[in-house]
N, CA, C, O and CB atoms as a CASP TS submission, in Angstrom:
PFRMAT TS
TARGET T0000
AUTHOR 0000-0000-0000
METHOD Language model
MODEL 1
PARENT N/A
ATOM      1  N   VAL     1     -13.089 -13.942   5.960  1.00  0.00           N
ATOM      2  CA  VAL     1     -12.835 -12.504   6.063  1.00  0.00           C
ATOM      3  C   VAL     1     -12.231 -12.110   7.313  1.00  0.00           C
ATOM      4  O   VAL     1     -11.323 -11.280   7.356  1.00  0.00           O
ATOM      5  CB  VAL     1     -14.042 -11.751   5.894  1.00  0.00           C
ATOM      6  N   ALA     2     -12.719 -12.693   8.354  1.00  0.00           N
ATOM      7  CA  ALA     2     -12.216 -12.346   9.771  1.00  0.00           C
ATOM      8  C   ALA     2     -10.744 -12.704   9.842  1.00  0.00           C
ATOM      9  O   ALA     2      -9.968 -11.931  10.404  1.00  0.00           O
ATOM     10  CB  ALA     2     -13.036 -13.149  10.940  1.00  0.00           C
ATOM     11  N   GLN     3     -10.335 -13.798   9.319  1.00  0.00           N
ATOM     12  CA  GLN     3      -8.858 -14.116   9.371  1.00  0.00           C
ATOM     13  C   GLN     3      -8.054 -13.299   8.453  1.00  0.00           C
ATOM     14  O   GLN     3      -6.882 -13.064   8.749  1.00  0.00           O
ATOM     15  CB  GLN     3      -8.599 -15.552   9.045  1.00  0.00           C
ATOM     16  N   ALA     4      -8.598 -12.816   7.301  1.00  0.00           N
ATOM     17  CA  ALA     4      -7.889 -11.872   6.481  1.00  0.00           C
ATOM     18  C   ALA     4      -7.663 -10.517   7.212  1.00  0.00           C
ATOM     19  O   ALA     4      -6.607  -9.891   7.120  1.00  0.00           O
ATOM     20  CB  ALA     4      -8.658 -11.658   5.184  1.00  0.00           C
ATOM     21  N   LYS     5      -8.737 -10.111   7.945  1.00  0.00           N
ATOM     22  CA  LYS     5      -8.587  -8.876   8.773  1.00  0.00           C
ATOM     23  C   LYS     5      -7.570  -8.992   9.871  1.00  0.00           C
ATOM     24  O   LYS     5      -6.798  -8.057  10.084  1.00  0.00           O
ATOM     25  CB  LYS     5      -9.897  -8.506   9.391  1.00  0.00           C
ATOM     26  N   GLU     6      -7.533 -10.145  10.608  1.00  0.00           N
ATOM     27  CA  GLU     6      -6.596 -10.286  11.554  1.00  0.00           C
ATOM     28  C   GLU     6      -5.119 -10.338  11.035  1.00  0.00           C
ATOM     29  O   GLU     6      -4.209  -9.802  11.666  1.00  0.00           O
ATOM     30  CB  GLU     6      -6.935 -11.434  12.279  1.00  0.00           C
ATOM     31  N   LEU     7      -4.925 -10.997   9.876  1.00  0.00           N
ATOM     32  CA  LEU     7      -3.629 -10.956   9.261  1.00  0.00           C
ATOM     33  C   LEU     7      -3.256  -9.532   8.839  1.00  0.00           C
ATOM     34  O   LEU     7      -2.102  -9.110   8.915  1.00  0.00           O
ATOM     35  CB  LEU     7      -3.596 -11.887   8.075  1.00  0.00           C
ATOM     36  N   PHE     8      -4.262  -8.837   8.401  1.00  0.00           N
ATOM     37  CA  PHE     8      -3.884  -7.411   8.017  1.00  0.00           C
ATOM     38  C   PHE     8      -3.536  -6.536   9.263  1.00  0.00           C
ATOM     39  O   PHE     8      -2.617  -5.719   9.218  1.00  0.00           O
ATOM     40  CB  PHE     8      -5.088  -6.723   7.221  1.00  0.00           C
ATOM     41  N   ARG     9      -4.272  -6.725  10.336  1.00  0.00           N
ATOM     42  CA  ARG     9      -3.917  -5.956  11.548  1.00  0.00           C
ATOM     43  C   ARG     9      -2.516  -6.371  12.030  1.00  0.00           C
ATOM     44  O   ARG     9      -1.727  -5.530  12.462  1.00  0.00           O
ATOM     45  CB  ARG     9      -4.982  -6.185  12.689  1.00  0.00           C
ATOM     46  N   SER    10      -2.236  -7.597  11.956  1.00  0.00           N
ATOM     47  CA  SER    10      -0.805  -7.973  12.363  1.00  0.00           C
ATOM     48  C   SER    10       0.234  -7.411  11.370  1.00  0.00           C
ATOM     49  O   SER    10       1.335  -7.055  11.791  1.00  0.00           O
ATOM     50  CB  SER    10      -0.638  -9.563  12.435  1.00  0.00           C
ATOM     51  N   GLY    11      -0.071  -7.327  10.123  1.00  0.00           N
ATOM     52  CA  GLY    11       0.785  -6.717   9.145  1.00  0.00           C
ATOM     53  C   GLY    11       1.012  -5.225   9.424  1.00  0.00           C
ATOM     54  O   GLY    11       2.120  -4.723   9.233  1.00  0.00           O
ATOM     55  N   VAL    12       0.025  -4.552   9.850  1.00  0.00           N
ATOM     56  CA  VAL    12       0.118  -3.175  10.202  1.00  0.00           C
ATOM     57  C   VAL    12       1.055  -3.003  11.400  1.00  0.00           C
ATOM     58  O   VAL    12       1.973  -2.183  11.394  1.00  0.00           O
ATOM     59  CB  VAL    12      -1.263  -2.613  10.497  1.00  0.00           C
ATOM     60  N   ALA    13       0.783  -3.809  12.421  1.00  0.00           N
ATOM     61  CA  ALA    13       1.590  -3.662  13.517  1.00  0.00           C
ATOM     62  C   ALA    13       3.036  -3.932  13.256  1.00  0.00           C
ATOM     63  O   ALA    13       3.890  -3.221  13.788  1.00  0.00           O
ATOM     64  CB  ALA    13       1.117  -4.479  14.530  1.00  0.00           C
ATOM     65  N   LEU    14       3.350  -4.898  12.484  1.00  0.00           N
ATOM     66  CA  LEU    14       4.740  -5.235  12.080  1.00  0.00           C
ATOM     67  C   LEU    14       5.314  -4.109  11.332  1.00  0.00           C
ATOM     68  O   LEU    14       6.447  -3.692  11.574  1.00  0.00           O
ATOM     69  CB  LEU    14       4.807  -6.506  11.230  1.00  0.00           C
ATOM     70  N   PHE    15       4.530  -3.595  10.403  1.00  0.00           N
ATOM     71  CA  PHE    15       5.022  -2.433   9.614  1.00  0.00           C
ATOM     72  C   PHE    15       5.413  -1.183  10.431  1.00  0.00           C
ATOM     73  O   PHE    15       6.412  -0.494  10.221  1.00  0.00           O
ATOM     74  CB  PHE    15       3.961  -2.036   8.630  1.00  0.00           C
ATOM     75  N   GLU    16       4.470  -0.982  11.408  1.00  0.00           N
ATOM     76  CA  GLU    16       4.762   0.190  12.250  1.00  0.00           C
ATOM     77  C   GLU    16       5.907  -0.021  13.205  1.00  0.00           C
ATOM     78  O   GLU    16       6.477   0.942  13.719  1.00  0.00           O
ATOM     79  CB  GLU    16       3.552   0.571  13.030  1.00  0.00           C
ATOM     80  N   ALA    17       6.260  -1.299  13.456  1.00  0.00           N
ATOM     81  CA  ALA    17       7.412  -1.627  14.318  1.00  0.00           C
ATOM     82  C   ALA    17       8.694  -1.641  13.480  1.00  0.00           C
ATOM     83  O   ALA    17       9.780  -1.859  14.018  1.00  0.00           O
ATOM     84  CB  ALA    17       7.206  -3.013  15.024  1.00  0.00           C
ATOM     85  N   GLY    18       8.574  -1.404  12.138  1.00  0.00           N
ATOM     86  CA  GLY    18       9.746  -1.349  11.279  1.00  0.00           C
ATOM     87  C   GLY    18      10.132  -2.741  10.602  1.00  0.00           C
ATOM     88  O   GLY    18      11.149  -2.819   9.913  1.00  0.00           O
ATOM     89  N   ASP    19       9.342  -3.782  10.802  1.00  0.00           N
ATOM     90  CA  ASP    19       9.613  -5.099  10.258  1.00  0.00           C
ATOM     91  C   ASP    19       8.837  -5.251   8.994  1.00  0.00           C
ATOM     92  O   ASP    19       7.823  -5.944   8.916  1.00  0.00           O
ATOM     93  CB  ASP    19       9.265  -6.211  11.251  1.00  0.00           C
ATOM     94  N   VAL    20       9.392  -4.525   7.935  1.00  0.00           N
ATOM     95  CA  VAL    20       8.675  -4.466   6.667  1.00  0.00           C
ATOM     96  C   VAL    20       8.572  -5.863   5.913  1.00  0.00           C
ATOM     97  O   VAL    20       7.554  -6.178   5.296  1.00  0.00           O
ATOM     98  CB  VAL    20       9.381  -3.437   5.768  1.00  0.00           C
ATOM     99  N   ALA    21       9.595  -6.608   5.995  1.00  0.00           N
ATOM    100  CA  ALA    21       9.663  -7.948   5.375  1.00  0.00           C
ATOM    101  C   ALA    21       8.604  -8.886   5.913  1.00  0.00           C
ATOM    102  O   ALA    21       7.938  -9.581   5.146  1.00  0.00           O
ATOM    103  CB  ALA    21      11.032  -8.563   5.596  1.00  0.00           C
ATOM    104  N   ARG    22       8.442  -8.911   7.247  1.00  0.00           N
ATOM    105  CA  ARG    22       7.377  -9.772   7.799  1.00  0.00           C
ATOM    106  C   ARG    22       5.962  -9.121   7.724  1.00  0.00           C
ATOM    107  O   ARG    22       4.943  -9.812   7.746  1.00  0.00           O
ATOM    108  CB  ARG    22       7.708 -10.111   9.266  1.00  0.00           C
ATOM    109  N   ALA    23       5.945  -7.797   7.636  1.00  0.00           N
ATOM    110  CA  ALA    23       4.616  -7.229   7.299  1.00  0.00           C
ATOM    111  C   ALA    23       4.101  -7.552   5.941  1.00  0.00           C
ATOM    112  O   ALA    23       2.900  -7.752   5.757  1.00  0.00           O
ATOM    113  CB  ALA    23       4.652  -5.781   7.422  1.00  0.00           C
ATOM    114  N   LEU    24       4.972  -7.607   4.996  1.00  0.00           N
ATOM    115  CA  LEU    24       4.724  -8.016   3.616  1.00  0.00           C
ATOM    116  C   LEU    24       4.060  -9.410   3.593  1.00  0.00           C
ATOM    117  O   LEU    24       3.040  -9.647   2.946  1.00  0.00           O
ATOM    118  CB  LEU    24       6.058  -8.025   2.801  1.00  0.00           C
ATOM    119  N   ASP    25       4.714 -10.309   4.347  1.00  0.00           N
ATOM    120  CA  ASP    25       4.137 -11.654   4.387  1.00  0.00           C
ATOM    121  C   ASP    25       2.738 -11.672   4.954  1.00  0.00           C
ATOM    122  O   ASP    25       1.869 -12.402   4.476  1.00  0.00           O
ATOM    123  CB  ASP    25       5.009 -12.567   5.193  1.00  0.00           C
ATOM    124  N   TYR    26       2.526 -10.869   5.972  1.00  0.00           N
ATOM    125  CA  TYR    26       1.124 -10.885   6.481  1.00  0.00           C
ATOM    126  C   TYR    26       0.148 -10.216   5.503  1.00  0.00           C
ATOM    127  O   TYR    26      -0.983 -10.686   5.381  1.00  0.00           O
ATOM    128  CB  TYR    26       1.046 -10.167   7.855  1.00  0.00           C
ATOM    129  N   PHE    27       0.516  -9.191   4.835  1.00  0.00           N
ATOM    130  CA  PHE    27      -0.304  -8.513   3.922  1.00  0.00           C
ATOM    131  C   PHE    27      -0.623  -9.522   2.748  1.00  0.00           C
ATOM    132  O   PHE    27      -1.759  -9.577   2.275  1.00  0.00           O
ATOM    133  CB  PHE    27       0.404  -7.191   3.430  1.00  0.00           C
ATOM    134  N   ARG    28       0.324 -10.254   2.329  1.00  0.00           N
ATOM    135  CA  ARG    28       0.056 -11.212   1.188  1.00  0.00           C
ATOM    136  C   ARG    28      -0.852 -12.268   1.628  1.00  0.00           C
ATOM    137  O   ARG    28      -1.800 -12.634   0.932  1.00  0.00           O
ATOM    138  CB  ARG    28       1.343 -11.857   0.644  1.00  0.00           C
ATOM    139  N   ARG    29      -0.564 -12.792   2.836  1.00  0.00           N
ATOM    140  CA  ARG    29      -1.468 -13.837   3.334  1.00  0.00           C
ATOM    141  C   ARG    29      -2.933 -13.399   3.442  1.00  0.00           C
ATOM    142  O   ARG    29      -3.848 -14.159   3.125  1.00  0.00           O
ATOM    143  CB  ARG    29      -0.996 -14.299   4.681  1.00  0.00           C
ATOM    144  N   SER    30      -3.142 -12.090   3.923  1.00  0.00           N
ATOM    145  CA  SER    30      -4.384 -11.507   3.973  1.00  0.00           C
ATOM    146  C   SER    30      -5.004 -11.392   2.615  1.00  0.00           C
ATOM    147  O   SER    30      -6.160 -11.739   2.374  1.00  0.00           O
ATOM    148  CB  SER    30      -4.289 -10.238   4.608  1.00  0.00           C
ATOM    149  N   ARG    31      -4.209 -10.910   1.781  1.00  0.00           N
ATOM    150  CA  ARG    31      -4.648 -10.720   0.336  1.00  0.00           C
ATOM    151  C   ARG    31      -5.069 -12.128  -0.344  1.00  0.00           C
ATOM    152  O   ARG    31      -6.014 -12.191  -1.130  1.00  0.00           O
ATOM    153  CB  ARG    31      -3.408 -10.030  -0.526  1.00  0.00           C
ATOM    154  N   ALA    32      -4.371 -13.138  -0.016  1.00  0.00           N
ATOM    155  CA  ALA    32      -4.679 -14.529  -0.549  1.00  0.00           C
ATOM    156  C   ALA    32      -6.070 -14.987  -0.072  1.00  0.00           C
ATOM    157  O   ALA    32      -6.754 -15.723  -0.783  1.00  0.00           O
ATOM    158  CB  ALA    32      -3.574 -15.590  -0.064  1.00  0.00           C
ATOM    159  N   LEU    33      -6.489 -14.552   1.134  1.00  0.00           N
ATOM    160  CA  LEU    33      -7.843 -14.930   1.740  1.00  0.00           C
ATOM    161  C   LEU    33      -8.854 -14.013   1.179  1.00  0.00           C
ATOM    162  O   LEU    33      -9.895 -14.490   0.728  1.00  0.00           O
ATOM    163  CB  LEU    33      -7.864 -14.842   3.333  1.00  0.00           C
ATOM    164  N   PHE    34      -8.642 -12.727   1.167  1.00  0.00           N
ATOM    165  CA  PHE    34      -9.599 -11.769   0.756  1.00  0.00           C
ATOM    166  C   PHE    34      -8.953 -10.584   0.162  1.00  0.00           C
ATOM    167  O   PHE    34      -8.630  -9.662   0.912  1.00  0.00           O
ATOM    168  CB  PHE    34     -10.446 -11.379   1.864  1.00  0.00           C
ATOM    169  N   PRO    35      -8.722 -10.508  -1.158  1.00  0.00           N
ATOM    170  CA  PRO    35      -8.005  -9.235  -1.782  1.00  0.00           C
ATOM    171  C   PRO    35      -8.860  -8.075  -1.469  1.00  0.00           C
ATOM    172  O   PRO    35     -10.083  -8.073  -1.608  1.00  0.00           O
ATOM    173  CB  PRO    35      -7.791  -9.320  -3.424  1.00  0.00           C
ATOM    174  N   SER    36      -8.116  -7.042  -1.019  1.00  0.00           N
ATOM    175  CA  SER    36      -8.756  -5.718  -0.919  1.00  0.00           C
ATOM    176  C   SER    36      -7.789  -4.646  -1.290  1.00  0.00           C
ATOM    177  O   SER    36      -6.599  -4.896  -1.483  1.00  0.00           O
ATOM    178  CB  SER    36      -9.293  -5.463   0.484  1.00  0.00           C
ATOM    179  N   THR    37      -8.315  -3.416  -1.392  1.00  0.00           N
ATOM    180  CA  THR    37      -7.510  -2.317  -1.675  1.00  0.00           C
ATOM    181  C   THR    37      -6.356  -2.115  -0.640  1.00  0.00           C
ATOM    182  O   THR    37      -5.202  -1.880  -0.998  1.00  0.00           O
ATOM    183  CB  THR    37      -8.374  -1.126  -1.750  1.00  0.00           C
ATOM    184  N   GLN    38      -6.729  -2.218   0.628  1.00  0.00           N
ATOM    185  CA  GLN    38      -5.801  -1.963   1.744  1.00  0.00           C
ATOM    186  C   GLN    38      -4.736  -2.871   1.804  1.00  0.00           C
ATOM    187  O   GLN    38      -3.586  -2.439   1.892  1.00  0.00           O
ATOM    188  CB  GLN    38      -6.450  -1.987   2.993  1.00  0.00           C
ATOM    189  N   ASN    39      -4.993  -4.204   1.766  1.00  0.00           N
ATOM    190  CA  ASN    39      -3.910  -5.163   1.859  1.00  0.00           C
ATOM    191  C   ASN    39      -3.108  -5.098   0.576  1.00  0.00           C
ATOM    192  O   ASN    39      -1.894  -5.294   0.625  1.00  0.00           O
ATOM    193  CB  ASN    39      -4.442  -6.597   2.115  1.00  0.00           C
ATOM    194  N   GLY    40      -3.714  -4.836  -0.560  1.00  0.00           N
ATOM    195  CA  GLY    40      -2.927  -4.672  -1.806  1.00  0.00           C
ATOM    196  C   GLY    40      -1.997  -3.570  -1.708  1.00  0.00           C
ATOM    197  O   GLY    40      -0.804  -3.767  -1.937  1.00  0.00           O
ATOM    198  N   VAL    41      -2.445  -2.397  -1.379  1.00  0.00           N
ATOM    199  CA  VAL    41      -1.591  -1.180  -1.315  1.00  0.00           C
ATOM    200  C   VAL    41      -0.535  -1.282  -0.256  1.00  0.00           C
ATOM    201  O   VAL    41       0.586  -0.823  -0.474  1.00  0.00           O
ATOM    202  CB  VAL    41      -2.432   0.054  -1.053  1.00  0.00           C
ATOM    203  N   ASN    42      -0.842  -1.874   0.909  1.00  0.00           N
ATOM    204  CA  ASN    42       0.072  -1.951   1.968  1.00  0.00           C
ATOM    205  C   ASN    42       1.179  -2.945   1.549  1.00  0.00           C
ATOM    206  O   ASN    42       2.358  -2.750   1.842  1.00  0.00           O
ATOM    207  CB  ASN    42      -0.638  -2.364   3.275  1.00  0.00           C
ATOM    208  N   ALA    43       0.753  -4.012   0.858  1.00  0.00           N
ATOM    209  CA  ALA    43       1.847  -4.981   0.312  1.00  0.00           C
ATOM    210  C   ALA    43       2.732  -4.210  -0.670  1.00  0.00           C
ATOM    211  O   ALA    43       3.958  -4.315  -0.620  1.00  0.00           O
ATOM    212  CB  ALA    43       1.191  -6.293  -0.458  1.00  0.00           C
ATOM    213  N   ALA    44       2.143  -3.480  -1.509  1.00  0.00           N
ATOM    214  CA  ALA    44       2.949  -2.669  -2.535  1.00  0.00           C
ATOM    215  C   ALA    44       3.854  -1.733  -1.852  1.00  0.00           C
ATOM    216  O   ALA    44       4.984  -1.603  -2.324  1.00  0.00           O
ATOM    217  CB  ALA    44       2.034  -1.851  -3.498  1.00  0.00           C
ATOM    218  N   ILE    45       3.513  -1.050  -0.789  1.00  0.00           N
ATOM    219  CA  ILE    45       4.340  -0.166  -0.042  1.00  0.00           C
ATOM    220  C   ILE    45       5.450  -0.836   0.519  1.00  0.00           C
ATOM    221  O   ILE    45       6.571  -0.329   0.491  1.00  0.00           O
ATOM    222  CB  ILE    45       3.629   0.487   0.974  1.00  0.00           C
ATOM    223  N   CYS    46       5.188  -2.102   1.103  1.00  0.00           N
ATOM    224  CA  CYS    46       6.288  -2.916   1.698  1.00  0.00           C
ATOM    225  C   CYS    46       7.288  -3.349   0.552  1.00  0.00           C
ATOM    226  O   CYS    46       8.499  -3.336   0.770  1.00  0.00           O
ATOM    227  CB  CYS    46       5.678  -4.224   2.459  1.00  0.00           C
ATOM    228  N   LEU    47       6.815  -3.702  -0.567  1.00  0.00           N
ATOM    229  CA  LEU    47       7.788  -4.026  -1.672  1.00  0.00           C
ATOM    230  C   LEU    47       8.585  -2.942  -2.088  1.00  0.00           C
ATOM    231  O   LEU    47       9.761  -3.078  -2.426  1.00  0.00           O
ATOM    232  CB  LEU    47       7.133  -4.519  -2.839  1.00  0.00           C
ATOM    233  N   ASP    48       7.925  -1.771  -2.073  1.00  0.00           N
ATOM    234  CA  ASP    48       8.705  -0.495  -2.436  1.00  0.00           C
ATOM    235  C   ASP    48       9.760  -0.166  -1.433  1.00  0.00           C
ATOM    236  O   ASP    48      10.890   0.162  -1.795  1.00  0.00           O
ATOM    237  CB  ASP    48       7.761   0.733  -2.549  1.00  0.00           C
ATOM    238  N   ARG    49       9.408  -0.250  -0.164  1.00  0.00           N
ATOM    239  CA  ARG    49      10.421  -0.101   0.924  1.00  0.00           C
ATOM    240  C   ARG    49      11.507  -0.996   0.879  1.00  0.00           C
ATOM    241  O   ARG    49      12.635  -0.606   1.180  1.00  0.00           O
ATOM    242  CB  ARG    49       9.846  -0.247   2.188  1.00  0.00           C
ATOM    243  N   LEU    50      11.256  -2.299   0.490  1.00  0.00           N
ATOM    244  CA  LEU    50      12.276  -3.336   0.342  1.00  0.00           C
ATOM    245  C   LEU    50      13.181  -3.127  -0.898  1.00  0.00           C
ATOM    246  O   LEU    50      14.189  -3.811  -1.075  1.00  0.00           O
ATOM    247  CB  LEU    50      11.600  -4.697   0.257  1.00  0.00           C
ATOM    248  N   GLY    51      12.800  -2.200  -1.706  1.00  0.00           N
ATOM    249  CA  GLY    51      13.594  -1.903  -2.990  1.00  0.00           C
ATOM    250  C   GLY    51      13.179  -2.919  -4.080  1.00  0.00           C
ATOM    251  O   GLY    51      13.963  -3.170  -4.996  1.00  0.00           O
ATOM    252  N   ARG    52      12.020  -3.483  -4.009  1.00  0.00           N
ATOM    253  CA  ARG    52      11.482  -4.372  -5.107  1.00  0.00           C
ATOM    254  C   ARG    52      10.492  -3.701  -5.880  1.00  0.00           C
ATOM    255  O   ARG    52       9.296  -3.989  -5.864  1.00  0.00           O
ATOM    256  CB  ARG    52      10.880  -5.631  -4.588  1.00  0.00           C
ATOM    257  N   TYR    53      11.062  -2.720  -6.617  1.00  0.00           N
ATOM    258  CA  TYR    53      10.308  -1.644  -7.358  1.00  0.00           C
ATOM    259  C   TYR    53       9.401  -2.241  -8.381  1.00  0.00           C
ATOM    260  O   TYR    53       8.228  -1.877  -8.462  1.00  0.00           O
ATOM    261  CB  TYR    53      11.270  -0.652  -8.057  1.00  0.00           C
ATOM    262  N   ASP    54       9.937  -3.190  -9.201  1.00  0.00           N
ATOM    263  CA  ASP    54       9.026  -3.804 -10.269  1.00  0.00           C
ATOM    264  C   ASP    54       7.840  -4.434  -9.686  1.00  0.00           C
ATOM    265  O   ASP    54       6.707  -4.191 -10.104  1.00  0.00           O
ATOM    266  CB  ASP    54       9.750  -4.859 -11.101  1.00  0.00           C
ATOM    267  N   GLU    55       8.112  -5.318  -8.633  1.00  0.00           N
ATOM    268  CA  GLU    55       6.941  -5.997  -8.004  1.00  0.00           C
ATOM    269  C   GLU    55       5.964  -4.992  -7.390  1.00  0.00           C
ATOM    270  O   GLU    55       4.754  -5.219  -7.424  1.00  0.00           O
ATOM    271  CB  GLU    55       7.415  -6.987  -6.908  1.00  0.00           C
ATOM    272  N   ALA    56       6.455  -3.910  -6.840  1.00  0.00           N
ATOM    273  CA  ALA    56       5.567  -2.842  -6.166  1.00  0.00           C
ATOM    274  C   ALA    56       4.721  -2.254  -7.265  1.00  0.00           C
ATOM    275  O   ALA    56       3.507  -2.119  -7.118  1.00  0.00           O
ATOM    276  CB  ALA    56       6.436  -1.653  -5.412  1.00  0.00           C
ATOM    277  N   LEU    57       5.363  -1.899  -8.382  1.00  0.00           N
ATOM    278  CA  LEU    57       4.612  -1.215  -9.460  1.00  0.00           C
ATOM    279  C   LEU    57       3.509  -2.193 -10.063  1.00  0.00           C
ATOM    280  O   LEU    57       2.392  -1.817 -10.418  1.00  0.00           O
ATOM    281  CB  LEU    57       5.637  -0.728 -10.614  1.00  0.00           C
ATOM    282  N   GLU    58       3.958  -3.441 -10.125  1.00  0.00           N
ATOM    283  CA  GLU    58       2.875  -4.411 -10.718  1.00  0.00           C
ATOM    284  C   GLU    58       1.738  -4.547  -9.804  1.00  0.00           C
ATOM    285  O   GLU    58       0.603  -4.663 -10.266  1.00  0.00           O
ATOM    286  CB  GLU    58       3.438  -5.859 -10.993  1.00  0.00           C
ATOM    287  N   LEU    59       1.960  -4.541  -8.505  1.00  0.00           N
ATOM    288  CA  LEU    59       0.927  -4.665  -7.534  1.00  0.00           C
ATOM    289  C   LEU    59      -0.013  -3.384  -7.482  1.00  0.00           C
ATOM    290  O   LEU    59      -1.240  -3.456  -7.427  1.00  0.00           O
ATOM    291  CB  LEU    59       1.576  -4.928  -6.172  1.00  0.00           C
ATOM    292  N   TYR    60       0.712  -2.211  -7.507  1.00  0.00           N
ATOM    293  CA  TYR    60      -0.074  -0.999  -7.577  1.00  0.00           C
ATOM    294  C   TYR    60      -0.992  -0.994  -8.801  1.00  0.00           C
ATOM    295  O   TYR    60      -2.149  -0.583  -8.709  1.00  0.00           O
ATOM    296  CB  TYR    60       0.840   0.210  -7.601  1.00  0.00           C
ATOM    297  N   GLU    61      -0.481  -1.445  -9.936  1.00  0.00           N
ATOM    298  CA  GLU    61      -1.253  -1.527 -11.148  1.00  0.00           C
ATOM    299  C   GLU    61      -2.470  -2.459 -11.029  1.00  0.00           C
ATOM    300  O   GLU    61      -3.558  -2.192 -11.539  1.00  0.00           O
ATOM    301  CB  GLU    61      -0.371  -1.983 -12.260  1.00  0.00           C
ATOM    302  N   GLU    62      -2.209  -3.580 -10.315  1.00  0.00           N
ATOM    303  CA  GLU    62      -3.302  -4.629 -10.121  1.00  0.00           C
ATOM    304  C   GLU    62      -4.350  -4.062  -9.188  1.00  0.00           C
ATOM    305  O   GLU    62      -5.549  -4.242  -9.403  1.00  0.00           O
ATOM    306  CB  GLU    62      -2.722  -6.007  -9.514  1.00  0.00           C
ATOM    307  N   VAL    63      -3.885  -3.361  -8.127  1.00  0.00           N
ATOM    308  CA  VAL    63      -4.967  -2.756  -7.249  1.00  0.00           C
ATOM    309  C   VAL    63      -5.814  -1.719  -7.975  1.00  0.00           C
ATOM    310  O   VAL    63      -7.030  -1.636  -7.801  1.00  0.00           O
ATOM    311  CB  VAL    63      -4.337  -2.082  -6.001  1.00  0.00           C
ATOM    312  N   MET    64      -5.115  -0.922  -8.805  1.00  0.00           N
ATOM    313  CA  MET    64      -5.796   0.140  -9.642  1.00  0.00           C
ATOM    314  C   MET    64      -6.783  -0.470 -10.544  1.00  0.00           C
ATOM    315  O   MET    64      -7.865   0.077 -10.753  1.00  0.00           O
ATOM    316  CB  MET    64      -4.794   0.949 -10.483  1.00  0.00           C
ATOM    317  N   THR    65      -6.436  -1.624 -11.105  1.00  0.00           N
ATOM    318  CA  THR    65      -7.432  -2.284 -12.067  1.00  0.00           C
ATOM    319  C   THR    65      -8.564  -3.028 -11.314  1.00  0.00           C
ATOM    320  O   THR    65      -9.721  -2.887 -11.709  1.00  0.00           O
ATOM    321  CB  THR    65      -6.680  -3.330 -13.017  1.00  0.00           C
ATOM    322  N   LEU    66      -8.277  -3.828 -10.225  1.00  0.00           N
ATOM    323  CA  LEU    66      -9.209  -4.595  -9.624  1.00  0.00           C
ATOM    324  C   LEU    66     -10.089  -3.826  -8.658  1.00  0.00           C
ATOM    325  O   LEU    66     -11.255  -4.180  -8.484  1.00  0.00           O
ATOM    326  CB  LEU    66      -8.560  -5.663  -8.994  1.00  0.00           C
ATOM    327  N   HIS    67      -9.583  -2.809  -8.038  1.00  0.00           N
ATOM    328  CA  HIS    67     -10.245  -2.012  -6.994  1.00  0.00           C
ATOM    329  C   HIS    67     -10.611  -0.625  -7.359  1.00  0.00           C
ATOM    330  O   HIS    67     -10.819   0.176  -6.447  1.00  0.00           O
ATOM    331  CB  HIS    67      -9.411  -1.946  -5.839  1.00  0.00           C
ATOM    332  N   ARG    68     -10.715  -0.246  -8.631  1.00  0.00           N
ATOM    333  CA  ARG    68     -10.843   1.106  -9.041  1.00  0.00           C
ATOM    334  C   ARG    68     -12.021   1.857  -8.351  1.00  0.00           C
ATOM    335  O   ARG    68     -11.923   3.039  -8.022  1.00  0.00           O
ATOM    336  CB  ARG    68     -11.001   1.134 -10.519  1.00  0.00           C
ATOM    337  N   GLY    69     -13.180   1.083  -8.143  1.00  0.00           N
ATOM    338  CA  GLY    69     -14.241   1.642  -7.456  1.00  0.00           C
ATOM    339  C   GLY    69     -14.024   2.024  -6.014  1.00  0.00           C
ATOM    340  O   GLY    69     -14.498   3.058  -5.542  1.00  0.00           O
ATOM    341  N   ASP    70     -13.263   1.126  -5.290  1.00  0.00           N
ATOM    342  CA  ASP    70     -12.912   1.417  -3.932  1.00  0.00           C
ATOM    343  C   ASP    70     -11.989   2.575  -3.787  1.00  0.00           C
ATOM    344  O   ASP    70     -12.008   3.249  -2.756  1.00  0.00           O
ATOM    345  CB  ASP    70     -12.320   0.255  -3.320  1.00  0.00           C
ATOM    346  N   LEU    71     -11.161   2.843  -4.798  1.00  0.00           N
ATOM    347  CA  LEU    71     -10.190   3.910  -4.643  1.00  0.00           C
ATOM    348  C   LEU    71     -10.900   5.276  -4.849  1.00  0.00           C
ATOM    349  O   LEU    71     -10.571   6.281  -4.218  1.00  0.00           O
ATOM    350  CB  LEU    71      -9.002   3.724  -5.659  1.00  0.00           C
ATOM    351  N   SER    72     -11.851   5.250  -5.733  1.00  0.00           N
ATOM    352  CA  SER    72     -12.529   6.537  -5.994  1.00  0.00           C
ATOM    353  C   SER    72     -13.440   6.986  -4.817  1.00  0.00           C
ATOM    354  O   SER    72     -13.840   8.148  -4.755  1.00  0.00           O
ATOM    355  CB  SER    72     -13.372   6.423  -7.284  1.00  0.00           C
ATOM    356  N   GLU    73     -13.738   6.123  -3.956  1.00  0.00           N
ATOM    357  CA  GLU    73     -14.528   6.421  -2.816  1.00  0.00           C
ATOM    358  C   GLU    73     -13.809   6.955  -1.674  1.00  0.00           C
ATOM    359  O   GLU    73     -14.412   7.490  -0.743  1.00  0.00           O
ATOM    360  CB  GLU    73     -15.208   5.299  -2.415  1.00  0.00           C
ATOM    361  N   GLN    74     -12.419   6.822  -1.707  1.00  0.00           N
ATOM    362  CA  GLN    74     -11.598   7.320  -0.582  1.00  0.00           C
ATOM    363  C   GLN    74     -11.222   8.744  -0.736  1.00  0.00           C
ATOM    364  O   GLN    74     -10.538   9.298   0.124  1.00  0.00           O
ATOM    365  CB  GLN    74     -10.357   6.513  -0.432  1.00  0.00           C
TER
END
C-alpha cells in the first residue's frame, strides 16, 4: 500500500506539472498495486485529457462499479 501511495503522489505531482502522459503511467502503476477510487479516477481524467475517451469512459464505469461505496462517502 505504501508503494501505491508513493506512486499516486508522484502521479499527482506530474499531473500538476502538466505531464499528463507520465502521470497516467504512475496512476496505473499505483492502481496495479492497490486499486482505489482516487487512482482510478485520476487515471481516467488523464485518459480524458489525452483524448482517449473510450478508455476514460471504461475506467470511470469500472470505478463506479468497484468503488461505489467509496464514492457515496465523498
